[in-house]
Backbone as CSV, one residue per row, in Angstrom:
resi,resn,N_x,N_y,N_z,CA_x,CA_y,CA_z,C_x,C_y,C_z
1,MET,0.968,-4.736,18.429,0.521,-3.402,17.882,-0.869,-3.066,18.115
2,HIS,-1.740,-4.071,18.319,-3.222,-3.829,18.447,-3.510,-4.463,19.748
3,ALA,-4.410,-3.948,20.593,-5.047,-4.528,21.587,-5.795,-5.819,21.221
4,ASP,-6.315,-5.859,20.149,-7.420,-6.793,19.752,-6.704,-7.931,18.754
5,GLU,-5.398,-7.864,18.602,-4.595,-8.370,17.550,-4.709,-10.194,17.725
6,ALA,-4.875,-10.738,16.732,-4.819,-12.147,16.757,-3.385,-12.796,16.981
7,GLU,-3.121,-13.844,17.853,-1.900,-14.432,17.745,-1.731,-15.339,16.733
8,ILE,-0.588,-14.887,15.961,-0.129,-15.406,14.664,1.326,-15.716,14.752
9,ASP,1.703,-16.878,14.642,3.227,-17.361,14.518,3.252,-18.539,13.315
10,GLU,4.566,-18.879,13.139,4.761,-19.855,12.170,4.045,-21.246,12.306
11,ALA,3.909,-21.597,13.613,3.337,-22.774,13.903,1.830,-22.816,13.500
12,LEU,1.223,-21.741,13.844,-0.303,-21.529,13.022,-0.384,-21.736,11.621
13,VAL,0.570,-21.117,10.922,0.476,-21.030,9.614,0.716,-22.405,9.054
14,LEU,1.615,-23.154,9.703,1.765,-24.582,9.353,0.561,-25.449,9.502
15,ARG,-0.048,-25.392,10.617,-1.397,-25.967,11.018,-2.528,-25.569,10.073
16,LEU,-2.463,-24.339,9.565,-3.569,-23.956,8.661,-3.224,-24.533,7.268
17,VAL,-2.185,-24.344,7.039,-1.844,-24.812,5.440,-1.936,-26.264,5.325
18,ALA,-1.487,-27.003,6.398,-1.763,-28.618,6.351,-3.220,-28.906,6.378
19,ALA,-3.911,-28.096,7.019,-5.495,-28.494,7.241,-6.244,-28.256,6.129
20,GLN,-5.872,-27.056,5.352,-6.612,-26.581,4.270,-6.264,-26.701,2.892
21,PHE,-4.848,-26.694,2.539,-4.068,-27.050,1.591,-3.051,-27.861,1.413
22,PRO,-3.624,-29.324,1.591,-2.621,-30.285,1.657,-1.546,-30.279,0.609
23,GLN,-1.732,-29.804,-0.533,-0.860,-29.812,-1.557,0.525,-29.010,-1.356
24,TRP,0.179,-28.204,-0.335,1.624,-27.409,0.322,1.852,-27.704,1.453
25,ALA,1.194,-28.766,2.193,1.732,-29.161,3.425,3.147,-29.782,3.666
26,GLY,3.543,-29.258,4.795,5.215,-29.673,4.893,6.220,-28.594,4.156
27,LEU,5.808,-27.671,3.406,6.626,-26.720,3.031,7.040,-25.855,4.105
28,PRO,8.332,-25.277,3.961,8.880,-24.662,5.268,8.278,-23.281,5.211
29,VAL,7.948,-22.761,6.407,7.126,-21.398,6.684,8.325,-20.287,7.479
30,SER,8.498,-19.350,7.173,9.151,-18.238,7.942,8.498,-16.888,7.728
31,GLU,8.554,-16.085,8.866,7.822,-14.827,8.902,8.777,-13.694,8.059
32,ILE,7.962,-13.006,7.161,8.575,-11.838,6.473,8.799,-10.662,7.438
33,PRO,9.844,-9.998,7.664,9.905,-8.986,8.378,9.042,-7.857,7.603
34,SER,8.320,-7.049,8.010,7.218,-6.027,7.764,7.125,-5.085,8.692
35,SER,6.812,-3.674,8.065,6.380,-2.595,8.771,5.038,-2.352,9.093
36,GLY,4.394,-3.306,8.166,2.881,-3.419,8.083,2.161,-3.470,9.314
37,THR,1.027,-2.899,9.603,0.450,-2.975,10.753,-0.897,-3.936,10.760
38,VAL,-1.419,-4.038,9.493,-2.679,-4.792,9.496,-2.492,-6.298,9.303
39,ASN,-1.631,-6.695,8.352,-1.357,-8.053,8.058,-0.189,-8.661,8.503
40,ALA,0.090,-9.849,8.838,1.263,-10.555,9.120,1.392,-11.571,7.795
41,MET,2.775,-11.526,7.414,3.252,-12.005,6.195,4.259,-13.063,6.265
42,PHE,4.037,-14.232,5.755,4.925,-15.382,5.883,5.295,-15.927,4.362
43,ARG,6.535,-16.426,4.406,7.040,-17.162,3.038,6.439,-18.675,3.367
44,LEU,6.072,-19.118,2.461,5.705,-20.492,2.145,6.485,-21.241,1.092
45,GLY,7.468,-22.074,1.503,8.179,-22.537,0.458,8.925,-21.486,-0.468
46,ASP,9.324,-21.913,-1.516,10.159,-21.031,-2.395,9.277,-19.937,-3.180
47,SER,8.184,-20.320,-3.491,7.145,-19.833,-4.507,5.838,-19.112,-3.992
48,LEU,5.671,-18.909,-2.616,4.368,-18.606,-2.227,4.423,-17.845,-0.920
49,THR,3.492,-16.904,-0.676,3.471,-16.249,0.589,2.074,-16.347,1.318
50,VAL,1.838,-16.359,2.533,0.787,-16.428,3.340,0.436,-15.123,3.906
51,ARG,-0.805,-14.506,3.785,-1.130,-13.180,4.247,-2.295,-13.218,5.371
52,LEU,-2.154,-12.908,6.482,-3.109,-13.087,7.539,-3.351,-11.721,8.191
53,PRO,-4.836,-11.372,8.248,-4.999,-10.200,8.960,-4.695,-10.209,10.490
54,ARG,-4.117,-9.172,11.084,-3.793,-9.158,12.335,-5.192,-8.926,13.316
55,ILE,-5.887,-7.979,12.430,-7.089,-7.553,13.166,-8.278,-7.545,12.372
56,LYS,-9.409,-7.652,12.993,-10.736,-7.637,12.294,-10.995,-6.788,11.130
57,GLY,-10.339,-5.605,11.379,-10.598,-4.528,10.312,-9.782,-4.757,8.853
58,GLY,-8.963,-5.796,9.024,-8.176,-6.176,7.801,-8.754,-7.228,7.121
59,VAL,-9.934,-7.707,7.559,-10.414,-9.052,6.790,-11.149,-8.724,5.411
60,CYS,-11.563,-7.595,5.534,-12.397,-7.061,4.124,-11.258,-7.006,3.270
61,ASP,-10.125,-6.626,3.522,-8.833,-6.371,2.445,-8.534,-7.816,1.733
62,ILE,-8.668,-8.846,2.449,-8.499,-10.218,1.620,-9.464,-10.135,0.747
63,ALA,-10.662,-10.077,1.049,-11.936,-10.490,0.030,-11.776,-9.293,-1.143
64,THR,-11.313,-8.246,-0.732,-11.474,-6.946,-1.692,-10.018,-7.554,-2.914
65,GLU,-9.060,-7.973,-2.267,-8.126,-8.378,-3.255,-8.394,-9.451,-4.162
66,TRP,-9.016,-10.469,-3.483,-9.539,-11.765,-4.230,-10.310,-10.990,-5.569
67,GLU,-11.055,-10.133,-5.185,-12.164,-9.581,-6.259,-11.435,-8.751,-7.482
68,TRP,-10.420,-7.937,-7.062,-9.956,-7.209,-7.855,-8.376,-7.457,-8.474
69,LEU,-7.833,-8.120,-7.636,-6.220,-8.158,-8.112,-6.250,-8.886,-9.566
70,PRO,-7.070,-10.160,-9.752,-6.998,-10.786,-11.261,-7.348,-9.695,-12.440
71,ARG,-8.266,-8.806,-12.052,-8.537,-7.850,-13.017,-7.320,-6.789,-13.275
72,PHE,-6.973,-6.210,-12.067,-5.754,-5.434,-12.209,-4.591,-6.011,-13.080
73,ALA,-4.447,-7.183,-12.790,-3.238,-7.860,-13.519,-3.249,-7.811,-15.068
74,GLU,-4.540,-7.598,-15.512,-4.624,-7.631,-16.910,-4.456,-6.435,-17.699
75,VAL,-4.003,-5.306,-16.828,-4.145,-3.827,-17.377,-2.786,-3.052,-16.753
76,LEU,-2.269,-3.667,-15.813,-0.969,-2.965,-15.353,0.353,-3.350,-15.871
77,PRO,1.267,-2.493,-15.981,2.593,-2.727,-16.691,3.591,-3.339,-15.731
78,VAL,3.285,-3.803,-14.544,4.246,-4.414,-13.648,3.532,-5.734,-13.170
79,GLU,4.429,-6.602,-12.457,3.750,-7.681,-11.743,2.928,-7.322,-10.394
80,ILE,1.989,-7.886,-10.040,1.342,-7.491,-8.792,0.834,-9.012,-8.361
81,PRO,0.692,-8.982,-6.986,0.338,-10.167,-6.212,-0.762,-11.017,-6.971
82,ALA,-0.815,-12.428,-6.975,-1.594,-13.395,-7.558,-2.119,-14.206,-6.489
83,PRO,-3.259,-14.100,-5.972,-3.878,-14.955,-5.161,-4.273,-16.343,-5.776
84,VAL,-3.773,-17.468,-5.133,-3.873,-18.806,-5.468,-4.620,-19.523,-4.446
85,GLY,-4.777,-19.183,-3.217,-5.513,-20.052,-2.257,-6.179,-19.037,-1.209
86,ARG,-7.588,-19.149,-0.840,-8.173,-18.357,0.056,-8.619,-19.586,1.146
87,GLY,-7.903,-19.003,2.273,-8.106,-19.930,3.533,-9.321,-19.412,4.298
88,GLU,-9.917,-20.396,5.061,-10.890,-19.968,5.921,-10.488,-20.032,7.384
89,PRO,-11.345,-19.494,8.368,-11.132,-19.591,9.741,-10.725,-21.208,10.257
90,GLY,-9.854,-21.299,11.107,-9.538,-22.464,11.552,-8.162,-22.435,12.509
91,GLU,-8.193,-23.649,13.175,-7.033,-23.846,14.027,-6.920,-22.799,15.204
92,GLY,-7.975,-22.113,15.529,-8.040,-20.965,16.483,-7.775,-19.495,15.867
93,TYR,-7.667,-19.702,14.506,-7.559,-18.330,13.911,-8.856,-17.850,13.330
94,PRO,-9.579,-16.673,13.467,-10.977,-16.502,13.512,-11.244,-15.853,12.126
95,TRP,-10.262,-15.629,11.150,-10.491,-14.809,9.869,-10.037,-15.422,8.612
96,ILE,-10.761,-15.113,7.586,-10.173,-15.661,6.143,-8.861,-15.022,5.936
97,TRP,-7.960,-15.794,5.246,-6.594,-15.251,4.944,-6.411,-15.931,3.348
98,SER,-5.102,-15.476,2.993,-4.802,-15.596,1.526,-3.386,-16.485,1.346
99,VAL,-3.530,-17.111,0.288,-2.065,-17.651,-0.280,-1.869,-16.774,-1.539
100,GLN,-0.679,-16.235,-1.834,-0.348,-15.518,-3.058,0.983,-15.981,-3.566
101,ARG,1.459,-15.732,-4.725,2.584,-15.982,-5.464,3.720,-15.132,-4.794
102,TRP,4.783,-15.833,-4.551,5.957,-14.858,-4.101,6.616,-14.262,-5.477
103,ILE,6.721,-12.836,-5.132,7.465,-12.042,-6.314,8.854,-11.721,-5.801
104,PRO,9.852,-12.203,-6.753,11.245,-11.778,-6.130,11.376,-10.434,-6.434
105,GLY,12.399,-9.764,-5.946,12.789,-8.287,-5.971,13.302,-7.688,-4.614
106,THR,13.762,-6.431,-4.624,14.222,-5.817,-3.419,13.496,-4.468,-3.363
107,VAL,13.279,-4.069,-2.184,12.734,-2.607,-1.755,13.507,-1.663,-2.103
108,PRO,13.407,-0.585,-2.796,14.243,0.460,-3.352,14.365,1.345,-2.056
109,ALA,15.717,1.692,-1.594,15.933,2.696,-0.681,15.782,4.118,-1.205
110,ARG,16.040,4.366,-2.423,15.670,5.829,-2.882,15.726,5.359,-4.395
111,GLY,14.996,6.511,-5.070,14.651,6.386,-6.619,15.411,7.330,-7.429
112,ASP,15.806,7.031,-8.743,16.284,7.688,-9.589,15.277,8.356,-10.671
113,GLU,15.913,9.063,-11.657,14.815,9.394,-12.577,14.227,8.351,-13.408
114,VAL,15.065,7.339,-13.710,14.415,5.913,-14.244,13.232,5.265,-13.644
115,LEU,13.586,5.086,-12.361,12.606,4.427,-11.547,11.331,5.501,-11.460
116,ALA,11.647,6.927,-11.257,10.430,7.805,-11.148,9.554,7.751,-12.384
117,ARG,10.110,7.525,-13.574,9.279,7.596,-14.598,8.520,6.302,-14.796
118,GLU,9.062,5.129,-14.461,8.557,3.825,-14.353,7.251,3.810,-13.395
119,LEU,7.579,4.470,-12.355,6.594,4.607,-11.125,5.331,5.416,-11.721
120,ALA,5.807,6.691,-12.546,4.609,7.318,-13.213,3.890,6.581,-14.035
121,SER,4.650,5.776,-14.738,3.744,4.808,-15.740,2.896,3.934,-15.188
122,PHE,3.075,3.517,-13.904,2.206,2.596,-13.182,1.031,3.435,-12.747
123,VAL,1.422,4.784,-12.123,0.258,5.575,-11.620,-0.522,5.958,-12.915
124,ARG,-0.051,6.226,-14.004,-0.872,6.538,-15.170,-1.710,5.188,-15.754
125,ALA,-1.418,4.104,-15.579,-2.047,3.177,-15.768,-3.261,2.756,-14.873
126,PHE,-2.972,2.880,-13.731,-3.949,2.867,-12.652,-4.948,3.847,-12.803
127,ARG,-4.733,5.107,-13.229,-5.727,6.092,-13.350,-6.660,5.778,-14.682
128,ARG,-6.073,4.844,-15.773,-6.790,4.478,-16.778,-7.826,3.565,-16.497
129,ILE,-7.536,2.715,-15.340,-8.784,1.816,-15.037,-10.013,2.207,-15.044
130,ASP,-10.820,1.688,-15.685,-12.498,1.948,-15.860,-13.452,1.130,-15.372
131,PHE,-12.810,0.107,-14.413,-13.805,-0.788,-13.852,-14.828,-0.138,-12.992
132,THR,-16.002,-0.356,-13.077,-17.111,0.068,-12.064,-17.113,-0.777,-10.830
133,GLY,-17.955,0.035,-9.788,-18.354,-0.816,-8.809,-17.195,-0.928,-7.735
134,GLY,-16.152,-0.013,-8.049,-14.960,-0.368,-7.039,-15.255,0.283,-5.742
135,PRO,-14.512,0.139,-4.613,-14.775,0.645,-3.178,-14.046,2.064,-3.330
136,LEU,-14.489,2.915,-2.350,-13.604,4.037,-2.005,-12.351,3.832,-1.474
137,ALA,-11.333,4.374,-2.241,-9.952,4.298,-1.527,-9.689,4.536,-0.107
138,HIS,-9.003,3.925,0.754,-8.928,3.933,1.985,-8.588,5.356,2.571
139,ARG,-7.593,5.972,1.758,-7.258,7.173,1.931,-7.623,8.290,0.926
140,GLY,-8.683,7.860,0.073,-9.033,8.767,-0.984,-10.083,9.827,-0.974
141,GLY,-10.455,10.080,0.453,-11.501,11.157,0.465,-10.848,12.487,0.680
142,PRO,-11.598,13.550,0.947,-11.182,14.978,1.279,-9.780,14.766,2.393
143,LEU,-8.973,15.794,2.057,-7.825,15.689,3.013,-8.212,16.061,4.385
144,VAL,-9.223,16.647,4.598,-9.515,17.178,5.616,-10.111,15.927,6.864
145,GLU,-10.176,14.879,6.185,-10.624,13.800,6.982,-9.562,13.255,7.667
146,GLN,-8.287,13.562,7.515,-7.046,13.332,8.054,-6.706,14.366,9.063
147,ASP,-7.331,15.390,9.101,-6.824,16.550,9.987,-6.884,16.441,11.367
148,PHE,-7.836,15.584,11.911,-7.730,15.446,13.533,-6.361,14.654,13.831
149,GLU,-6.391,13.419,13.023,-5.191,12.741,13.468,-3.903,13.230,13.267
150,THR,-3.996,13.989,12.113,-2.449,14.559,11.740,-2.207,15.691,12.955
151,ARG,-3.106,16.510,13.214,-3.029,17.463,14.316,-2.497,17.002,15.525
152,ASP,-3.120,15.916,15.865,-2.687,14.918,17.021,-1.346,14.734,17.122
153,ALA,-1.005,14.160,15.890,0.493,13.632,15.783,1.328,14.910,15.875
154,LEU,0.954,15.922,15.315,1.927,17.365,15.378,2.160,17.495,16.826
155,GLY,0.954,17.438,17.460,0.975,17.793,19.186,1.835,17.137,19.661
156,LYS,2.023,15.519,19.552,2.964,14.716,20.185,4.424,14.892,19.643
157,LEU,4.626,15.393,18.443,5.942,15.471,18.019,6.626,16.837,18.533
158,GLU,6.114,17.721,19.245,6.339,19.035,19.496,7.807,18.759,20.157
159,GLY,8.885,19.350,19.862,10.187,19.173,20.508,11.017,17.826,19.641
160,TRP,10.372,17.073,18.796,11.026,16.265,18.024,11.308,16.732,16.574
161,ILE,10.369,17.794,15.955,10.666,18.171,14.917,10.128,19.634,14.752
162,ASP,10.419,20.428,13.760,9.869,21.736,13.789,8.481,21.724,13.248
163,THR,7.625,21.744,14.380,6.078,21.497,14.027,5.655,22.767,13.520
164,SER,6.225,23.902,13.647,5.577,25.156,12.923,5.687,25.090,11.281
165,VAL,6.821,24.426,10.947,7.040,24.250,9.476,5.986,23.147,8.993
166,ALA,6.052,21.988,9.785,4.990,20.898,9.387,3.645,21.263,9.460
167,THR,3.193,22.254,10.368,1.890,22.677,10.393,1.695,23.683,9.315
168,ALA,2.367,24.479,8.882,2.206,25.483,7.794,2.195,24.532,6.461
169,ALA,3.023,23.439,6.317,2.751,22.691,5.109,1.527,21.985,4.939
170,TRP,1.069,21.537,6.455,-0.303,20.740,6.328,-1.383,21.687,5.936
171,GLU,-1.408,22.817,6.548,-2.557,23.707,6.269,-2.424,24.194,4.761
172,SER,-1.290,24.186,4.130,-1.306,24.727,3.038,-1.952,23.559,1.913
173,ALA,-1.716,22.419,2.336,-2.227,21.204,1.694,-3.787,21.236,1.667
174,LEU,-4.213,21.570,3.001,-5.730,21.538,3.244,-6.304,22.703,2.377
175,ALA,-5.723,23.697,2.274,-6.255,24.759,1.397,-6.317,24.572,-0.209
176,ALA,-5.401,23.662,-0.621,-5.546,23.129,-2.115,-6.881,22.756,-2.606
177,ALA,-7.212,23.157,-3.551,-8.520,22.809,-4.234,-8.924,21.306,-3.961
178,PRO,-9.960,20.865,-3.407,-10.147,19.330,-3.369,-10.616,18.896,-4.621
179,ALA,-10.176,17.567,-4.927,-10.465,16.754,-6.101,-11.530,15.995,-5.807
180,PHE,-12.517,15.782,-6.616,-13.565,14.809,-6.689,-13.646,14.046,-7.793
181,SER,-13.135,12.897,-7.469,-12.803,11.930,-8.898,-13.213,10.458,-8.708
182,ASP,-13.818,9.677,-9.609,-14.160,8.390,-9.591,-13.056,7.695,-10.054
183,GLY,-11.839,8.015,-10.230,-10.811,7.328,-10.829,-10.159,6.401,-9.833
184,TRP,-9.404,5.521,-10.276,-8.784,4.413,-9.396,-7.433,5.119,-8.901
185,VAL,-7.072,4.752,-7.503,-5.706,5.091,-7.251,-5.368,3.895,-6.222
186,HIS,-3.955,3.497,-6.269,-3.594,2.381,-5.350,-3.495,2.990,-3.997
187,GLY,-3.101,4.032,-3.550,-3.413,4.802,-2.269,-2.321,4.386,-1.138
188,ASP,-1.264,3.666,-1.545,-0.208,3.170,-0.525,0.960,2.850,-1.161
189,LEU,1.335,3.810,-2.038,2.802,3.561,-2.566,3.968,4.022,-1.802
190,MET,4.054,3.053,-0.912,5.305,3.209,0.079,6.276,2.495,-0.403
191,PRO,7.657,2.737,-0.308,8.666,2.003,-0.596,8.638,0.692,-0.455
192,SER,8.022,0.192,0.437,7.836,-1.092,1.249,6.924,-1.957,0.173
193,ASN,6.065,-1.266,-0.566,5.245,-1.942,-1.408,5.616,-1.908,-2.912
194,LEU,6.899,-1.463,-2.926,7.373,-1.533,-4.470,8.731,-2.574,-4.514
195,LEU,8.914,-3.184,-5.579,10.074,-4.091,-5.802,10.665,-3.677,-6.938
196,VAL,11.949,-3.706,-7.063,12.754,-3.556,-8.092,13.878,-4.619,-8.444
197,ALA,14.507,-4.593,-9.597,15.520,-5.430,-9.942,16.534,-4.690,-10.785
198,ASP,17.595,-4.550,-10.744,18.601,-3.761,-11.225,18.023,-2.153,-11.539
199,GLY,17.460,-1.733,-10.495,17.167,-0.370,-10.559,15.914,-0.253,-11.405
200,ARG,15.218,-1.209,-11.800,13.938,-1.043,-12.565,12.686,-1.473,-11.706
201,LEU,11.561,-0.981,-11.913,10.381,-1.378,-11.161,9.865,-2.585,-11.702
202,THR,9.596,-3.560,-11.018,9.161,-4.948,-11.362,7.874,-5.325,-11.017
203,ALA,7.540,-4.869,-9.636,6.435,-5.279,-8.951,5.899,-4.068,-8.294
204,VAL,4.491,-4.124,-8.010,3.811,-3.352,-6.904,3.010,-4.251,-5.963
205,LEU,3.022,-4.109,-4.787,2.277,-4.955,-3.720,1.256,-4.246,-3.020
206,ASP,0.598,-4.915,-2.452,-0.558,-4.507,-1.333,-1.548,-3.494,-1.631
207,PHE,-2.590,-4.071,-2.413,-3.673,-3.310,-2.950,-4.910,-3.202,-2.033
208,ALA,-4.645,-3.382,-0.745,-5.815,-3.309,0.261,-6.507,-1.857,0.305
209,THR,-5.759,-0.959,0.030,-6.163,0.434,0.222,-6.732,0.865,-1.174
210,ALA,-6.633,0.225,-1.934,-6.884,0.514,-3.463,-8.388,0.914,-3.801
211,GLY,-8.722,1.850,-4.643,-10.021,2.156,-4.905,-10.296,3.619,-5.595
212,THR,-11.491,4.220,-5.597,-11.632,5.396,-6.226,-11.383,6.475,-5.146
213,GLY,-10.697,7.427,-5.711,-10.417,8.796,-4.874,-9.706,9.627,-5.635
214,ASP,-9.018,10.851,-4.497,-8.227,11.727,-5.122,-7.008,11.223,-5.829
215,PRO,-6.653,11.607,-6.798,-5.506,11.035,-7.619,-4.342,11.554,-6.899
216,ALA,-4.248,12.603,-5.906,-3.111,13.006,-5.337,-2.603,11.914,-4.352
217,CYS,-3.575,10.797,-4.295,-3.070,10.023,-3.235,-1.869,9.042,-3.906
218,ASP,-1.656,9.131,-5.160,-0.623,8.267,-5.734,0.679,9.038,-5.778
219,LEU,0.672,10.339,-5.284,1.945,11.110,-5.502,2.665,11.258,-4.253
220,ILE,2.476,10.103,-3.306,3.162,10.181,-2.067,4.675,9.714,-2.356
221,PRO,4.946,8.911,-3.418,6.172,8.559,-3.550,7.374,9.760,-3.917
222,ALA,6.584,10.718,-4.433,7.574,12.148,-4.573,8.465,12.430,-3.306
223,TRP,7.747,12.208,-2.337,8.444,12.484,-0.786,8.872,11.175,-0.003
224,ASN,8.337,10.284,-0.145,8.830,9.110,0.662,9.903,8.192,-0.324
225,LEU,10.216,8.497,-1.274,11.390,7.771,-2.018,12.066,8.527,-3.181
226,LEU,11.464,9.719,-3.770,12.263,10.433,-4.541,12.491,11.775,-4.024
227,SER,13.758,12.418,-4.755,13.890,13.803,-4.389,14.746,14.624,-5.676
228,GLY,15.015,15.521,-5.476,15.962,16.306,-6.631,15.354,15.991,-8.173
229,SER,15.853,15.576,-9.031,15.734,15.650,-10.390,14.533,14.477,-10.464
230,ALA,14.749,13.396,-9.467,13.933,12.191,-9.712,12.325,12.788,-9.187
231,ARG,12.353,13.602,-8.317,10.943,14.072,-7.897,10.603,14.794,-9.074
232,ASP,11.244,15.695,-9.824,10.773,16.497,-10.768,10.407,15.595,-11.982
233,ALA,11.139,14.625,-12.217,10.808,13.644,-13.556,9.210,13.182,-13.086
234,PHE,9.100,12.579,-11.809,7.771,12.095,-11.493,6.863,12.889,-11.842
235,ARG,6.837,14.330,-11.276,5.741,15.344,-11.371,5.589,15.502,-12.920
236,GLU,6.741,15.822,-13.845,6.577,15.898,-15.266,5.829,14.863,-16.098
237,ALA,6.248,13.622,-15.459,5.378,12.717,-16.261,4.326,12.318,-16.106
238,LEU,3.739,12.848,-14.895,2.293,12.730,-14.625,1.585,14.037,-14.772
239,GLU,2.226,15.205,-15.207,1.628,16.502,-15.480,0.599,16.894,-14.444
240,VAL,1.321,17.078,-13.083,0.569,17.378,-11.976,0.451,18.955,-11.709
241,ASP,-0.764,19.329,-11.557,-0.823,20.858,-11.259,-0.577,21.040,-9.812
242,ASP,-0.384,22.259,-9.582,0.183,22.918,-8.332,-0.994,22.458,-7.132
243,ASP,-2.059,22.265,-7.180,-3.069,22.084,-6.318,-2.945,20.589,-5.874
244,ALA,-3.007,19.554,-6.919,-2.857,18.059,-6.573,-1.231,17.900,-6.049
245,TRP,-0.368,18.494,-6.558,1.103,18.444,-5.962,0.955,18.725,-4.448
246,ASN,0.316,19.966,-3.954,0.152,20.247,-2.769,-0.424,19.360,-1.781
247,ARG,-1.580,18.790,-2.302,-2.413,17.691,-1.545,-1.607,16.508,-1.500
248,GLY,-0.876,16.057,-2.686,0.054,14.895,-2.520,1.120,15.042,-1.535
249,ARG,1.651,16.075,-1.288,2.687,16.420,-0.246,2.064,16.500,1.336
250,GLY,0.583,17.103,1.228,0.113,16.829,2.461,-0.137,15.284,2.878
251,ARG,-0.709,14.674,1.996,-0.817,13.207,2.205,0.476,12.473,2.816
252,ALA,1.423,12.518,2.022,2.841,11.926,2.581,3.313,12.418,3.860
253,LEU,2.980,13.894,3.995,3.453,14.435,5.350,2.485,13.906,6.609
254,SER,1.220,13.779,6.265,0.219,13.293,7.301,0.872,11.749,7.585
255,MET,1.070,10.782,6.647,1.421,9.526,6.797,2.753,9.430,7.948
256,ALA,3.535,10.292,7.540,4.830,10.060,8.006,4.814,10.990,9.436
257,LEU,3.974,11.870,9.757,3.786,12.235,11.236,3.052,11.435,11.870
258,ILE,2.057,10.578,11.414,1.357,9.625,12.156,2.224,8.495,12.387
């Protein structure tokens, strides 16, 4: 996926674990299928996962998660990843990496009103976090920062989608009043970063993009997971005004186009 991507496979993970974490040496390793472009994920035994950046730009995410995940776990209403081992460069792999606890569950295909309200509860809890010194959220700045890349994607999608409708929606989001906030956002609430059991939200994954920024960043599930009455329930539970709702739709649209 990247010209400068590290070569990562199960054999490398086995060597790294054996060299740096002898207590887990010999456990079976299997790659976890993922649409993520920054990290490679592997299951280690029955209760662990290994997370390795594919590119140099993902290295800071490991350090960020080690700093903040233990603190988030104390205040959030669902389970989140728990780092248990910090790996160092070795065996030809150039960067730090991480071992985390495996969290069971399934990725939701779509959300109903129950899941919508539980997801809203998570977002509210994240907004209440008052830890100081946090990083800026990866997508948390003004929406205009994504304008060039979004319009470039629109140009490339001509003939594949109705780009006039998408462009109008994007420009409407850009026109919504910008938000200046020092509140925390997750920033990447994609369905693949959510786990459910029996239709109930049990865990949220991947906090690499978390930080302070526009609260509309965490409205993207309204379009990438929810629809109809579930979308309405999510908005009602978060008491979202029109401007924030419009920016949230724009952020979801931008990610989908790109």
